[in-house]
C-alpha positions as CSV (number, residue, x, y, z in Angstrom):
1,M,88.3,84.4,131.9
2,L,88.9,83.1,128.3
3,E,92.4,82.3,127.9
4,L,94.2,81.6,124.5
5,G,93.3,78.0,123.1
6,A,91.0,77.2,125.9
7,V,88.1,75.5,125.4
8,A,84.9,77.4,126.4
9,L,81.7,76.6,128.2
10,P,78.3,77.8,126.5
11,L,78.0,81.3,126.7
12,Q,74.7,81.0,128.4
13,A,76.4,79.4,131.6
14,E,78.9,82.0,131.9
15,T,79.3,85.3,133.1
16,S,81.5,87.9,132.9
17,E,83.9,88.5,136.2
18,F,84.0,92.3,135.4
19,G,80.4,92.8,134.1
20,M,78.9,96.3,133.0
21,L,82.1,97.7,133.7
22,S,83.8,96.1,130.7
23,L,81.8,98.2,128.5
24,L,83.8,101.3,130.3
25,P,87.1,101.0,127.9
26,P,85.8,101.2,124.3
27,L,82.5,103.4,125.6
28,L,85.1,105.7,127.4
29,A,87.3,105.9,124.2
30,I,84.3,106.8,122.0
31,F,83.0,109.4,124.6
32,L,86.7,111.0,124.5
33,A,87.0,110.9,120.7
34,M,83.8,113.1,120.8
35,I,85.2,115.5,122.4
36,T,88.8,115.8,122.0
37,R,88.7,114.7,118.5
38,R,92.0,113.1,119.1
39,A,91.4,109.2,118.3
40,I,94.8,107.8,119.2
41,L,94.8,109.7,122.9
42,S,91.2,108.7,123.3
43,L,92.0,104.8,122.7
44,F,95.0,105.1,124.6
45,L,92.8,106.2,127.6
46,G,90.4,103.8,126.8
47,V,93.0,101.1,127.6
48,W,94.4,102.6,131.0
49,S,90.7,102.8,132.1
50,G,90.6,98.5,131.1
51,A,93.9,98.6,133.3
52,V,92.3,100.6,136.1
53,I,89.2,98.0,136.3
54,Y,91.8,94.8,136.2
55,T,94.2,95.4,138.4
56,G,91.7,98.0,140.9
57,G,94.9,100.7,141.1
58,H,96.1,103.2,139.0
59,G,96.6,100.8,136.2
60,F,99.4,103.2,134.6
61,V,102.6,100.2,134.7
62,T,99.6,97.6,133.1
63,T,98.7,100.0,130.7
64,L,102.1,100.0,129.2
65,T,103.0,96.6,129.3
66,W,99.7,95.6,127.5
67,T,100.6,98.4,124.9
68,A,104.4,96.7,124.9
69,Q,103.0,93.2,124.8
70,S,100.6,94.2,121.4
71,I,103.8,95.2,119.8
72,G,106.7,93.3,121.0
73,E,105.0,89.6,122.0
74,S,103.2,89.2,118.6
75,L,105.1,88.2,115.8
76,F,102.1,88.5,113.5
77,N,101.4,92.4,115.0
78,A,105.5,92.8,114.0
79,K,104.8,91.6,110.7
80,I,102.1,94.1,110.0
81,L,103.6,97.1,110.9
82,M,106.6,96.1,108.9
83,I,104.1,95.5,106.3
84,V,102.5,99.1,106.8
85,M,106.2,100.7,107.0
86,F,107.0,99.2,103.8
87,L,104.1,100.0,101.6
88,G,104.4,103.6,102.8
89,A,108.3,104.0,101.9
90,G,107.5,102.1,98.4
91,V,104.7,104.6,97.7
92,A,107.5,107.4,98.1
93,M,110.2,105.3,95.9
94,I,107.3,105.3,93.3
95,W,106.4,109.1,93.5
96,R,110.0,110.5,93.9
97,L,110.9,108.4,91.1
98,G,108.3,109.6,88.8
99,G,106.2,106.3,88.2
100,A,102.7,108.0,89.3
101,L,103.6,111.2,87.2
102,A,104.5,108.8,84.0
103,I,100.7,107.4,84.2
104,A,99.3,111.1,84.1
105,N,101.3,111.7,81.6
106,A,100.4,108.8,79.6
107,A,96.8,109.6,80.1
108,T,96.7,113.2,79.9
109,S,96.0,113.0,75.7
110,R,93.2,110.9,76.2
111,L,91.4,112.6,79.3
112,D,89.8,116.0,78.0
113,S,86.6,115.8,79.7
114,Q,85.5,116.2,83.4
115,R,83.5,112.7,83.1
116,K,86.8,110.8,81.5
117,V,89.1,112.1,84.2
118,G,86.4,110.9,86.9
119,L,86.5,107.5,85.5
120,A,90.1,107.2,85.3
121,T,90.1,108.1,88.8
122,W,87.7,105.8,90.0
123,I,89.3,102.8,88.0
124,F,92.9,103.9,89.3
125,G,91.6,103.7,92.4
126,M,90.2,100.5,92.1
127,L,93.3,99.1,90.6
128,W,95.4,100.6,93.4
129,F,94.5,97.9,96.4
130,F,97.2,97.5,98.3
131,G,96.2,100.2,101.0
132,D,94.0,103.0,101.4
133,Y,97.2,105.3,102.5
134,S,98.7,104.6,99.2
135,N,95.8,105.0,97.3
136,T,95.2,108.6,98.5
137,A,98.6,109.6,98.0
138,I,99.4,108.2,94.5
139,V,96.1,108.5,93.0
140,G,95.2,112.0,94.6
141,T,98.9,113.8,93.4
142,T,98.5,111.5,90.1
143,M,94.9,112.9,89.0
144,R,94.6,116.4,90.9
145,D,96.1,118.3,88.0
146,M,93.6,116.6,85.2
147,A,91.0,117.3,87.2
148,D,92.0,120.9,87.8
149,E,92.5,121.5,84.2
150,M,88.8,119.9,83.6
151,R,87.4,122.1,86.0
152,M,86.2,119.3,88.4
153,S,86.2,120.5,91.9
154,R,88.5,119.5,94.5
155,E,85.7,118.2,96.7
156,K,84.3,115.9,93.7
157,L,88.2,114.8,93.6
158,S,88.5,113.8,96.8
159,Y,85.2,112.4,97.5
160,I,86.3,109.7,94.2
161,I,89.5,109.2,95.9
162,D,88.5,108.5,99.5
163,S,85.0,106.6,98.1
164,T,88.1,104.3,96.6
165,A,90.7,103.5,98.9
166,A,89.5,101.9,102.0
167,P,86.6,100.2,100.3
168,V,88.9,98.8,97.9
169,A,91.6,97.8,100.4
170,T,89.0,95.7,102.2
171,F,88.9,93.4,99.4
172,G,92.3,93.5,97.6
173,I,95.7,92.6,98.7
174,S,96.6,95.0,101.3
175,S,97.8,95.6,104.7
176,W,93.7,96.0,105.6
177,V,93.1,92.2,105.0
178,V,95.6,91.1,106.9
179,Y,94.3,93.5,109.7
180,Q,90.6,92.0,108.9
181,L,92.1,88.4,109.3
182,S,93.8,89.3,112.9
183,M,90.3,90.9,114.2
184,I,88.6,87.7,113.2
185,D,90.9,85.4,115.1
186,Q,90.4,87.8,118.1
187,G,86.8,87.6,117.5
188,Y,87.1,83.8,117.7
189,E,89.1,83.9,120.8
190,A,86.6,86.3,122.6
191,A,83.9,84.0,121.8
192,G,85.7,80.7,122.7
193,I,85.6,79.1,119.5
194,T,87.4,75.9,119.0
195,G,87.2,73.1,116.8
196,E,85.6,72.6,113.2
197,V,85.2,76.1,112.3
198,P,85.9,77.4,109.0
199,G,89.1,79.6,109.0
200,S,89.4,83.5,109.5
201,F,90.5,83.6,105.5
202,T,87.0,81.4,104.8
203,I,85.0,83.6,106.7
204,F,86.5,86.8,105.4
205,L,85.7,85.5,102.2
206,Q,82.0,84.4,103.2
207,S,81.9,88.0,104.5
208,I,82.2,89.8,101.2
209,P,78.9,90.0,100.2
210,F,78.2,91.6,103.1
211,N,80.2,94.2,103.3
212,M,77.6,96.2,101.6
213,Y,78.7,99.5,102.1
214,C,82.1,99.3,100.7
215,I,80.8,97.6,97.7
216,F,77.8,100.3,97.2
217,A,80.1,102.8,98.0
218,V,82.3,101.8,95.1
219,V,79.5,101.4,93.1
220,M,78.3,104.8,94.0
221,V,81.4,106.7,92.5
222,G,80.5,105.1,89.3
223,I,77.1,106.4,89.4
224,I,78.2,109.7,89.7
225,V,80.7,110.0,87.6
226,L,79.4,108.6,85.2
227,T,75.9,110.1,85.1
228,Q,77.2,113.4,86.2
229,R,74.4,113.6,88.5
230,D,75.0,115.1,92.1
231,F,73.2,116.4,94.9
232,G,73.6,118.3,98.3
233,E,76.8,120.5,98.6
234,M,78.5,118.6,96.1
235,L,76.0,120.1,93.4
236,D,76.8,123.4,94.8
237,A,81.0,123.0,94.8
238,E,80.3,121.5,90.6
239,H,78.8,124.3,89.6
240,R,81.1,126.4,91.5
241,S,83.6,124.9,89.3
242,W,82.6,124.3,86.3
243,K,81.1,127.9,85.9
244,E,83.6,130.1,87.9
245,G,86.5,127.9,87.1
246,K,87.2,127.9,90.7
247,V,88.0,124.5,92.3
248,L,88.3,126.0,95.7
249,R,85.9,127.8,97.3
250,D,86.8,131.5,98.0
251,N,89.0,131.8,101.4
252,A,89.0,127.6,101.3
253,T,92.0,126.5,103.2
254,P,93.7,123.4,100.7
255,M,95.7,120.9,102.8
256,Q,99.3,120.3,102.4
257,S,100.3,119.0,99.0
258,A,102.2,115.6,98.3
259,E,105.5,117.1,97.4
260,D,105.5,118.5,101.0
261,S,104.9,114.8,101.9
262,L,107.0,113.0,99.5
263,G,109.5,115.5,98.4
264,D,109.8,116.5,94.6
265,V,109.8,113.9,91.6
266,V,113.3,113.6,90.8
267,T,113.4,113.2,86.8
268,D,112.3,115.7,84.3
269,T,111.4,112.7,81.9
270,P,109.3,110.2,84.3
271,S,108.8,106.3,83.0
272,L,106.4,104.2,83.3
273,R,108.6,101.4,84.4
274,F,109.0,103.4,87.9
275,F,105.9,102.8,88.9
276,L,105.3,99.0,86.8
277,I,108.4,97.5,88.6
278,P,107.9,98.2,92.0
279,V,104.1,97.5,91.4
280,G,104.7,94.5,89.5
281,S,107.1,92.6,91.9
282,L,104.7,93.2,95.0
283,I,101.7,91.6,93.4
284,T,104.2,88.8,91.8
285,V,105.6,87.9,95.6
286,V,102.4,88.4,96.9
287,F,100.6,85.8,94.8
288,V,103.6,83.3,94.6
289,G,104.2,83.4,97.8
290,A,100.9,83.0,99.0
291,A,100.4,80.0,96.8
292,F,103.8,78.3,98.0
293,T,102.8,78.7,101.7
294,G,99.4,77.5,101.2
295,Y,100.2,74.3,99.2
296,T,102.8,73.6,101.2
297,G,101.0,74.0,104.5
298,A,97.7,71.9,102.9
299,G,99.9,69.1,101.4
300,A,99.6,67.5,97.9
301,G,96.0,66.7,96.9
302,A,94.6,69.6,98.8
303,S,91.6,71.5,97.9
304,F,91.8,75.0,97.0
305,I,90.1,75.9,99.4
306,D,92.4,74.5,101.8
307,I,95.5,76.1,100.2
308,V,93.7,79.8,101.0
309,D,93.4,78.3,104.6
310,N,96.5,77.2,105.0
311,A,98.1,80.3,102.9
312,A,100.8,82.6,104.9
313,F,99.0,85.7,103.6
314,V,101.1,87.8,106.0
315,D,104.3,86.7,105.2
316,A,103.4,86.6,101.0
317,L,102.5,90.4,101.8
318,L,105.6,91.0,104.0
319,W,107.8,89.8,101.2
320,G,105.9,91.5,98.5
321,S,106.1,94.9,99.9
322,F,109.5,94.2,101.0
323,T,110.2,93.4,97.6
324,M,108.6,96.7,96.3
325,V,111.1,98.8,98.2
326,S,113.9,96.8,97.1
327,M,113.3,97.4,93.6
328,G,112.1,100.8,93.7
329,I,115.8,101.6,94.9
330,I,117.6,99.3,92.4
331,S,115.5,100.7,89.5
332,G,115.9,104.1,90.5
333,T,119.7,103.9,91.7
334,I,120.6,102.0,88.2
335,A,119.1,104.8,86.3
336,G,121.0,107.1,88.0
337,L,118.1,109.1,89.2
338,M,119.2,109.1,93.0
339,D,122.1,107.7,94.6
340,L,121.7,105.2,97.6
341,E,121.9,108.0,100.1
342,E,118.8,109.8,98.4
343,A,116.9,106.6,98.1
344,M,117.3,105.8,101.7
345,E,116.0,109.2,102.9
346,T,113.1,108.5,100.8
347,V,112.3,105.1,102.3
348,I,112.4,107.0,105.9
349,D,110.1,109.7,104.1
350,G,107.9,107.4,103.4
351,F,108.0,105.3,107.0
352,G,106.9,108.8,108.2
353,M,104.1,109.1,106.5
354,M,102.7,105.9,107.8
355,L,103.6,106.6,111.5
356,T,99.8,107.7,112.1
357,A,98.9,104.0,110.6
358,A,101.1,102.3,112.9
359,S,100.1,104.3,116.2
360,I,96.3,103.6,115.2
361,L,97.1,100.1,114.3
362,I,99.0,99.5,118.1
363,M,96.3,101.3,120.2
364,A,93.8,99.2,118.4
365,W,95.2,95.9,118.8
366,T,95.9,97.0,122.3
367,I,92.0,98.0,123.2
368,G,90.9,95.0,121.5
369,G,93.2,92.7,124.1
370,V,91.4,94.6,126.8
371,T,87.8,94.0,125.6
372,T,89.1,90.7,125.4
373,T,91.0,90.4,128.9
374,L,87.5,92.1,130.5
375,E,85.2,89.4,128.5
376,T,83.4,92.6,126.9
377,G,82.1,90.5,124.2
378,L,80.8,87.9,126.7
379,Y,78.9,90.3,128.6
380,V,77.5,92.2,125.8
381,T,76.2,88.8,124.2
382,N,74.6,87.5,127.5
383,T,72.8,90.6,127.7
384,A,71.9,91.5,124.0
385,Q,71.0,87.9,123.5
386,A,67.5,88.3,124.6
387,F,66.5,91.2,122.6
388,I,68.5,90.9,119.5
389,S,67.2,88.4,117.2
390,P,69.1,86.8,113.5
391,T,67.2,89.1,111.3
392,L,68.3,92.6,113.1
393,L,71.8,91.2,114.1
394,P,72.9,92.7,110.8
395,I,71.6,96.4,111.4
396,V,72.3,96.4,114.8
397,I,75.9,95.7,114.3
398,L,76.3,97.9,111.2
399,F,75.2,101.1,112.8
400,A,76.9,100.2,115.9
401,A,80.1,100.4,114.3
402,A,79.3,103.2,112.4
403,V,78.7,105.3,115.3
404,I,81.7,104.0,117.2
405,A,83.7,104.9,113.8
406,F,82.7,108.2,113.6
407,S,83.1,108.9,116.8
408,T,86.8,107.7,117.0
409,G,88.0,108.4,113.4
410,T,89.6,105.3,113.2
411,S,87.8,102.4,111.1
412,W,90.4,99.9,112.7
413,G,90.4,100.8,116.1
414,T,86.4,100.6,115.6
415,M,87.2,96.8,114.1
416,A,89.3,96.4,117.3
417,I,86.7,97.5,119.5
418,V,83.5,96.0,118.1
419,T,84.7,92.6,116.3
420,P,85.6,91.0,119.6
421,I,82.0,91.6,120.8
422,A,80.3,91.1,117.3
423,I,81.4,87.7,116.7
424,P,80.6,86.1,120.4
425,L,77.0,87.9,119.8
426,A,76.7,86.2,116.1
427,W,78.0,82.6,117.3
428,N,75.4,82.3,120.4
429,I,72.7,83.7,118.6
430,G,73.4,81.7,115.4
431,G,73.4,78.5,117.9
432,S,77.0,77.8,118.4
433,T,77.3,77.8,114.6
434,P,79.2,79.7,112.1
435,E,76.3,80.7,110.0
436,L,75.9,84.3,111.3
437,L,79.5,84.8,111.5
438,P,80.2,86.1,107.8
439,V,77.2,88.5,108.6
440,A,78.9,90.0,112.1
441,V,82.2,90.3,109.9
442,G,80.7,92.1,107.0
443,T,78.5,94.2,108.7
444,V,81.4,95.3,111.0
445,F,83.6,96.5,108.2
446,S,81.0,98.4,106.2
447,G,80.0,100.1,109.6
448,A,83.6,101.0,110.2
449,I,84.5,102.4,107.2
450,F,80.8,104.2,106.6
451,G,81.6,105.7,110.2
452,D,85.1,106.6,109.1
453,H,83.9,108.2,105.7
454,C,82.2,110.6,107.4
455,S,84.0,111.8,110.3
456,P,86.2,114.6,110.3
457,I,89.1,113.5,112.6
458,S,89.5,110.3,110.8
459,D,93.2,109.8,109.0
460,T,91.8,108.5,105.7
461,T,89.5,111.4,105.5
462,I,92.5,113.6,106.2
463,L,95.0,112.2,103.6
464,S,92.0,112.4,101.0
465,S,91.9,116.1,101.3
466,T,95.4,116.2,101.5
467,F,96.9,114.7,99.0
468,T,94.4,116.2,96.5
469,G,94.5,119.4,97.8
470,A,90.7,120.3,99.1
471,D,89.4,122.1,102.2
472,H,89.3,119.7,104.5
473,I,85.9,120.6,106.1
474,D,84.6,121.0,102.7
475,H,85.5,117.5,101.9
476,V,83.5,116.4,104.5
477,R,81.1,118.4,104.3
478,T,80.0,117.3,100.5
479,Q,81.2,113.7,100.8
480,I,78.3,113.0,104.0
481,Y,75.5,113.3,101.7
482,Y,76.7,110.3,99.5
483,A,77.8,107.8,102.4
484,M,74.4,108.5,103.9
485,T,72.5,107.7,100.8
486,V,75.0,104.5,100.3
487,I,74.2,103.3,103.9
488,T,70.7,103.9,103.7
489,V,70.7,101.2,100.8
490,A,72.9,98.9,102.4
491,A,70.9,98.7,105.6
492,V,67.7,98.5,103.5
493,M,69.4,95.4,101.6
494,L,70.7,94.1,105.0
495,L,67.0,93.9,106.6
496,V,65.5,92.0,103.5
497,W,68.6,89.3,104.4
498,G,67.7,89.4,107.4
499,A,64.0,88.8,106.6
500,T,63.8,86.9,103.9
501,R,67.5,85.2,103.9
502,I,67.9,85.6,100.0
503,T,71.3,85.5,98.6
504,P,73.3,88.7,98.5
505,L,74.4,88.0,95.2
506,I,70.8,88.3,94.4
507,L,70.4,91.4,96.8
508,L,73.7,93.3,95.2
509,P,72.1,94.0,91.8
510,I,69.1,94.6,93.5
511,G,70.9,97.4,95.8
512,V,72.8,98.9,92.7
513,G,69.8,99.5,91.0
514,L,68.1,101.0,94.1
515,L,71.2,102.9,94.5
516,Y,70.9,104.5,90.6
517,G,67.1,105.2,91.3
518,V,67.6,107.2,94.8
519,V,70.5,109.4,93.0
520,Y,68.7,110.4,90.2
521,A,65.9,111.3,92.1
522,L,67.8,113.4,95.1
523,S,69.7,114.8,92.1
524,E,66.2,116.0,90.1
525,W,64.8,116.8,93.5
526,D,67.6,119.2,94.8
527,S,68.5,120.8,91.6
528,S,64.8,121.9,91.1
529,R,65.0,123.1,94.6
530,K,67.6,124.8,94.2
531,G,67.0,126.0,90.3
532,I,70.0,124.8,88.9
533,E,70.7,121.6,86.6
534,P,71.6,118.4,87.9
535,K,74.7,118.5,85.9
536,A,77.1,120.8,86.5
537,S,78.7,120.0,83.0
538,T,75.9,119.3,80.5
539,T,77.8,118.2,77.6
540,E,81.5,117.0,77.1
541,Q,83.1,119.3,75.6
542,T,87.0,119.9,76.5
543,V,87.5,122.9,78.6
544,A,89.6,125.9,79.3
545,P,92.6,125.4,82.2
546,S,90.8,126.2,85.7
547,D,91.6,129.8,87.0
548,D,93.2,128.1,90.1
């Protein structure tokens, strides 16, 4: 079996010790998720099945040992868990101190139309790139009342929030990027890749243009917001909200509010400094920390790429997220808005908000380790390399990840399952060169987040409904039309790349133009079919407050 740091023989000369059985753990996790709709339980049982295969016995002890090892034996994993928890605590402090409300108050006088509210939500969502959970919590609760006032349906607000959460976090300074880097490293281990190859951060940067679903998903929001055109069930929701003032449909069951999760704001006069100080300290410490560790590791005279490859981004994000929480506590107590005891209770509430994310992380790491131990990637590579060409590789990975993410409801868990398989496959099909590695990584991320967007059991989808106060199933039903549109355009562009190898920097603008054309055509067709306007609001006038 492949060992960490060992030099692997060419994949064609190796065979997986466990053969087809190595597919059972990830496939079982997918199947159980479809039946039970419990992602964490399904991933755990997938791990357990891997332990049974590996030991030939009941595997219970091995299951718990592997799970514990994914938490305690990796300093890297421990740091990521701390980052996730600190980000949750930082968001809670910003909310309780009124930082998010201050931003809303500053913008309210200028946001006097539905388009302006949508545009502000879109921009705010792109600026809040630190994590999907914190994005939905802060942006959703900040913009909800303004969206209601402009008669934007809760379904539309949830869509904007959801589509600028995970897709944006995959490109920014966030736990997502850190996790993605760890998955690339795990894929390297599964493939036995050693020697003079690009580092995980270089591969991540090169993969960004191939992460087409995330790029187009963010662009799609802008198109929908700016043109005010809708189709599918979102068109019906927007007409209901605009004409009847019902931001929720009759008999809808909205999710809980942010106040239920994070508590009430502690001041009647919120100040922007309670947003700017914590967030500014996070950004500053992360950038300074990454630059310092990169320069120290690379040495004097190193190139920018060398500095980036040697930067300790995990450490920098850990320092920054801790500083974010600390500055929130300090600024809140100095201002007299809360005492130390209340501040620490807020920190604990923030930790609690992130428990689901932490649980998914642990099980994702564990099942990723199982696929490496059972050499699933090796088996799939040897089986698939005769059927998958470089042309089809992006599409195969894209839709495999999409199906798994939809079934399990977790993009992180999907990355853990697919990345250790996709990277060895790309390495071997690419002739043991790194040429196809960025393509594999980018398409794994794209498929995982698409499936996550469409899945009703996705944690980020649930949180988007929660913090915007939408009916969860209504959010899923209205968003899926837009997600399907985006992945179709992404798939077409990836097929063109596979056939022509045209740089994605040319294909991306073409894809944006195609996306606009598809939105226009679908909105015209659907509105004509239903006998209504493609734009629920045909003017940019200020409206009276909604009835809900």
